[in-house]
C-alpha positions in Angstrom: -22.4 -7.2 4.2 -20.2 -7.5 6.6 -17.4 -4.7 7.2 -15.0 -6.9 6.6 -16.4 -7.9 3.2 -16.4 -4.0 2.8 -12.9 -3.8 3.4 -12.0 -6.6 1.5 -13.4 -5.2 -1.7 -12.0 -2.1 -1.4 -8.8 -3.6 -0.7 -9.2 -5.7 -3.8 -10.0 -2.5 -6.1 -7.2 -0.5 -4.8 -4.6 -3.0 -4.8 -6.0 -3.9 -8.4 -5.0 -0.4 -9.5 -1.8 -0.4 -7.5 -0.7 -3.2 -9.8 -1.2 -1.3 -12.7 1.1 1.5 -11.7 3.5 -0.8 -10.5 3.5 -2.7 -13.8 4.2 0.3 -15.5 7.4 1.2 -14.0 10.3 0.7 -15.9 13.7 -0.5 -14.0 15.6 2.3 -15.8 13.9 4.9 -14.2 14.6 3.2 -10.5 17.1 5.9 -9.5 14.7 9.1 -11.1 13.6 11.0 -8.3 11.7 14.3 -8.8 13.5 16.3 -6.0 16.4 15.8 -3.9 13.5 15.4 -0.7 11.7 12.8 -2.8 12.4 8.9 -2.7 13.7 7.6 -6.0 11.4 5.7 -8.0 12.7 2.2 -6.9 12.3 3.2 -3.5 9.3 4.7 -4.1 7.8 1.0 -5.3 9.3 -1.0 -2.6 7.9 1.7 0.1 4.4 0.5 -1.4 5.0 -2.8 -1.5 4.6 -4.1 2.2 1.4 -1.9 3.0 -0.7 -5.1 1.9 1.1 -7.1 4.4 0.3 -4.8 7.4 -3.2 -5.8 7.9 -2.4 -8.9 10.0 -0.1 -6.8 12.1 -3.7 -4.8 12.4 -6.2 -7.1 12.9 -4.1 -9.7 14.9 -2.5 -7.8 17.4 -3.3 -4.1 19.7 0.0 -2.8 18.9 2.4 -2.0 16.4 5.7 -0.4 17.3 7.8 0.2 14.4 11.0 0.6 17.0 10.8 -2.9 16.9 9.3 -3.7 13.5 12.2 -5.5 11.0 12.5 -3.8 8.3 11.3 -5.1 5.0 13.7 -6.2 2.1 14.5 -3.3 -0.6 13.8 -5.2 -3.8 16.3 -4.2 -7.2 13.9 -5.4 -10.1 10.6 -5.1 -11.3 10.1 -8.7 -11.6 10.8 -9.0 -7.8 8.7 -5.6 -6.9 5.4 -7.4 -8.3 6.3 -10.7 -7.6 6.6 -9.6 -3.7 3.6 -7.4 -4.3 1.5 -10.5 -5.5 2.1 -12.4 -2.5 1.7 -9.5 0.1 -1.9 -9.2 -1.0 -2.5 -12.7 -0.5 -1.6 -11.8 2.9 -3.8 -9.2 3.4 -7.0 -10.7 1.8 -6.7 -13.5 4.1 -6.2 -11.3 7.6 -9.7 -9.2 6.3 -11.3 -12.6 5.4 -10.4 -14.2 9.1 -11.7 -11.1 11.0 -15.0 -10.0 12.0 -16.9 -6.5 12.8 -16.1 -7.2 16.9 -12.1 -7.5 15.9 -12.4 -4.4 13.8 -13.8 -2.0 16.3 -11.5 -2.8 18.7 -8.7 -0.6 19.7 -5.4 -0.4 17.8 -2.2 1.7 18.7 0.6 2.4 16.0 3.7 3.7 17.9 7.4 4.6 17.5 8.9 3.5 20.8 7.3 6.0 23.3 5.9 8.3 20.5 2.0 7.1 19.8 1.2 7.9 16.1 -2.4 6.6 16.1 -4.7 4.9 18.3 -7.8 4.2 17.0 -9.8 1.2 15.6 -8.5 -1.6 13.7 -11.2 -0.7 10.9 -9.8 3.0 10.8 -6.1 1.8 11.0 -6.8 0.0 8.0 -8.1 2.5 6.1 -6.1 5.1 6.4 -2.5 3.0 6.9 -3.5 0.8 4.7 -5.8 2.0 2.1 -5.0 5.4 1.9 -1.6 4.9 2.4 -1.3 2.9 -0.3 -3.6 5.4 -2.7 -1.3 8.4 -1.5 1.8 6.7 -2.5 0.4 5.5 -5.8 -0.4 9.1 -6.7 3.2 10.2 -6.4 4.3 7.2 -8.5 1.5 8.5 -10.7 3.7 12.1 -10.8 6.9 10.2 -11.5 5.7 8.0 -14.1 4.4 11.5 -15.9 7.6 12.9 -15.6 9.3 10.4 -17.2 7.1 10.4 -19.9 5.7 7.1 -19.2 1.8 6.2 -19.6 0.1 6.8 -15.9 -2.3 4.2 -15.9 -6.0 5.6 -14.9 -7.4 4.7 -11.3 -10.8 5.5 -10.7 -11.5 7.7 -13.9 -9.8 7.9 -17.5 -6.1 9.0 -17.0 -4.9 11.2 -19.9 -3.2 8.0 -21.1 -6.1 5.3 -20.6 -9.8 5.4 -20.7 -11.5 3.3 -18.7 -15.2 3.1 -20.3 
């Protein structure tokens, strides 16, 4: 199996699970935050949204500079969030389908102006900044759901609210 196919399968699995979490959000708790230093639930959902669309920025370029990157739109409805999430998944899938092993082993750098935040292979960047980053924020979202007495979907195994098998 090719590396892009492995990443694509993992990407699809993680996005399917993330979709369940985003579907669980209720607009009436968009303003909820568990702590003054934490994002509001709506902000967290919006933060998760663009991550899957970063794949072309990784596969088709040698660098991403956050100081010049446009900020994504902030969406204020569950419907808009889910719609944008689906569109971003398609963008990520197409970029993974269009890449190959050699391209995934190329160097890629993430920076904010003169500050280098990451330098490594494109494959590592996808795993770290798309896959792991999504999982990290999805886990935060699970805590927010629990604190609002909203059922938490299962991720890899059953949750207290959902049995997978």
